[in-house]
C-alpha positions as CSV (number, residue, x, y, z in Angstrom):
1,X,78.3,91.8,103.0
2,X,78.2,89.4,100.0
3,X,77.1,86.5,102.3
4,X,74.3,88.7,103.7
5,X,73.2,89.6,100.2
6,X,73.1,85.9,99.2
7,X,71.1,85.1,102.4
8,X,68.6,87.9,101.6
9,X,68.2,86.7,98.0
10,X,67.6,83.1,99.1
11,X,65.0,84.1,101.8
12,X,63.1,86.3,99.4
13,X,63.3,84.1,96.2
14,X,62.6,80.7,97.7
15,X,59.0,81.3,98.6
16,X,58.3,83.2,95.3
17,X,59.0,80.2,93.1
18,X,57.9,77.3,95.2
19,X,56.1,74.1,94.1
20,X,54.5,72.3,97.0
21,X,57.2,70.2,98.6
22,X,59.8,71.6,96.2
23,X,62.0,74.6,96.5
24,X,63.9,75.0,93.3
25,X,65.1,78.5,94.0
26,X,66.9,77.2,97.1
27,X,68.9,74.9,94.8
28,X,69.6,77.9,92.5
29,X,71.1,79.9,95.4
30,X,73.0,76.8,96.7
31,X,74.7,76.3,93.3
32,X,75.5,80.0,92.9
33,X,76.8,80.2,96.5
34,X,78.9,77.0,95.9
35,X,80.5,78.5,92.8
36,X,80.9,82.0,94.2
37,X,81.5,81.5,97.9
38,X,82.8,78.0,98.3
39,X,81.7,75.2,100.6
40,X,82.1,77.0,104.0
41,X,80.2,80.2,103.2
42,X,77.7,78.4,101.0
43,X,76.9,76.0,103.9
44,X,76.6,79.0,106.2
45,X,74.2,80.7,103.8
46,X,72.0,77.6,103.5
47,X,72.0,77.1,107.3
48,X,71.0,80.7,108.1
49,X,68.4,80.8,105.3
50,X,66.9,77.5,106.5
51,X,66.6,78.9,110.1
52,X,65.1,82.2,108.9
53,X,62.6,80.4,106.7
54,X,61.6,78.1,109.5
55,X,61.1,81.0,111.9
56,X,59.4,83.5,109.5
57,X,57.4,81.2,107.2
58,X,56.8,78.2,109.5
59,X,58.6,75.8,107.1
60,X,59.4,72.4,108.8
61,X,63.0,71.3,109.3
62,X,63.1,70.2,105.7
63,X,64.4,73.7,105.1
64,X,67.6,72.6,106.8
65,X,68.0,68.9,105.8
66,X,67.5,69.8,102.1
67,X,69.6,72.9,101.7
68,X,72.6,72.5,104.0
69,X,73.9,69.3,102.4
70,X,73.3,70.6,98.9
71,X,75.2,73.8,99.5
72,X,78.1,72.0,101.1
73,X,78.5,69.5,98.2
74,X,77.8,72.2,95.6
75,X,80.8,74.2,96.9
76,X,83.0,71.2,97.6
77,X,82.5,69.5,94.2
78,X,83.0,72.9,92.5
79,X,86.3,73.3,94.4
80,X,87.3,69.7,93.3
81,X,86.1,69.8,89.8
82,X,86.5,73.4,88.9
83,X,83.3,73.9,86.8
84,X,79.7,74.6,87.4
85,X,78.6,71.1,86.3
86,X,80.4,69.7,89.3
87,X,78.6,72.2,91.5
88,X,75.3,71.1,90.0
89,X,76.1,67.5,90.6
90,X,77.0,68.3,94.2
91,X,73.6,70.0,94.7
92,X,71.8,67.0,93.2
93,X,73.7,64.6,95.4
94,X,73.6,66.7,98.6
95,X,70.0,67.9,98.5
96,X,68.4,65.4,96.1
97,X,69.8,62.2,97.6
98,X,71.4,62.8,101.0
99,X,69.0,65.6,102.1
100,X,65.9,63.7,101.0
101,X,67.0,60.5,102.9
102,X,67.9,62.4,106.1
103,X,64.5,64.2,105.9
104,X,62.6,61.1,106.8
105,X,64.0,60.5,110.3
106,X,63.9,64.3,111.0
107,X,60.3,64.5,110.1
108,X,59.4,61.4,112.1
109,X,61.1,63.1,115.1
110,X,59.5,66.4,114.3
111,X,55.9,65.1,113.9
112,X,56.2,62.1,116.2
113,X,54.5,59.9,113.8
114,X,55.7,57.2,111.4
115,X,52.4,56.7,109.7
116,X,52.3,57.1,106.0
117,X,56.1,57.9,105.9
118,X,58.7,55.8,104.2
119,X,62.3,56.4,103.4
120,X,62.0,57.6,99.8
121,X,58.9,59.9,100.3
122,X,61.0,63.0,99.8
123,X,63.4,61.8,97.2
124,X,61.4,62.4,94.0
125,X,60.4,66.0,95.1
126,X,63.9,66.9,96.2
127,X,65.6,65.5,93.1
128,X,63.0,67.3,90.9
129,X,63.6,70.6,92.7
130,X,67.4,70.2,92.3
131,X,67.1,69.4,88.6
132,X,64.9,72.5,88.0
133,X,67.2,74.6,90.2
134,X,70.3,73.3,88.4
135,X,68.9,74.4,85.0
136,X,68.1,77.8,86.3
137,X,71.4,78.2,88.1
138,X,73.2,77.1,84.9
139,X,71.5,79.9,82.9
140,X,72.3,82.5,85.6
141,X,75.9,81.4,86.1
142,X,76.6,81.4,82.3
143,X,75.9,85.2,82.3
144,X,77.4,85.9,85.8
145,X,80.7,84.3,85.0
146,X,81.2,86.8,82.2
147,X,81.2,89.7,84.6
148,X,84.4,91.0,86.1
149,X,82.9,91.6,89.6
150,X,81.8,88.0,89.8
151,X,85.3,86.8,88.9
152,X,86.8,89.2,91.5
153,X,84.4,88.0,94.3
154,X,84.9,84.4,93.3
155,X,88.7,84.8,93.5
156,X,88.3,86.4,97.0
157,X,86.2,83.6,98.4
158,X,87.5,80.6,96.5
159,X,91.2,80.8,97.0
160,X,92.0,84.4,97.5
161,X,92.6,86.3,100.7
162,X,90.0,84.4,102.8
163,X,91.9,81.1,102.4
164,X,95.3,82.6,102.9
165,X,96.7,81.9,99.4
166,X,97.2,85.5,98.4
């Protein structure tokens, strides 16, 4: 249920606050999902959201290359580092660097054209979106982490019953 709620929020919020070539709300949701749900469910959220956005809104495969790696690294680095700064760094590395570099060959394949494309064409926009999204996610998470239900859900997904530790 919580994963479905996160998917719905991502699908609805991403087009609302969108700058051409940048999706900062996707980064916000990736970081929140990384902190709340962990790497597995955060990546599933990003993958499903990317597919829905591609089907409903006609967004190119950049919806996948950008979000999936960021969500995975946001969750993984949060799990390793234990605080939201690590999750923010994971989103910046995953989406801003890895996702942007992988977007070039995907778009060459998708469009069939290499004209006017070069390897770092997406990097400034992806890094910019992740920085904007990281600041917004930080402000949201500071308040969310104070609530008891957030802590309970976080414990459930990040080391509770779903991972077999309790």
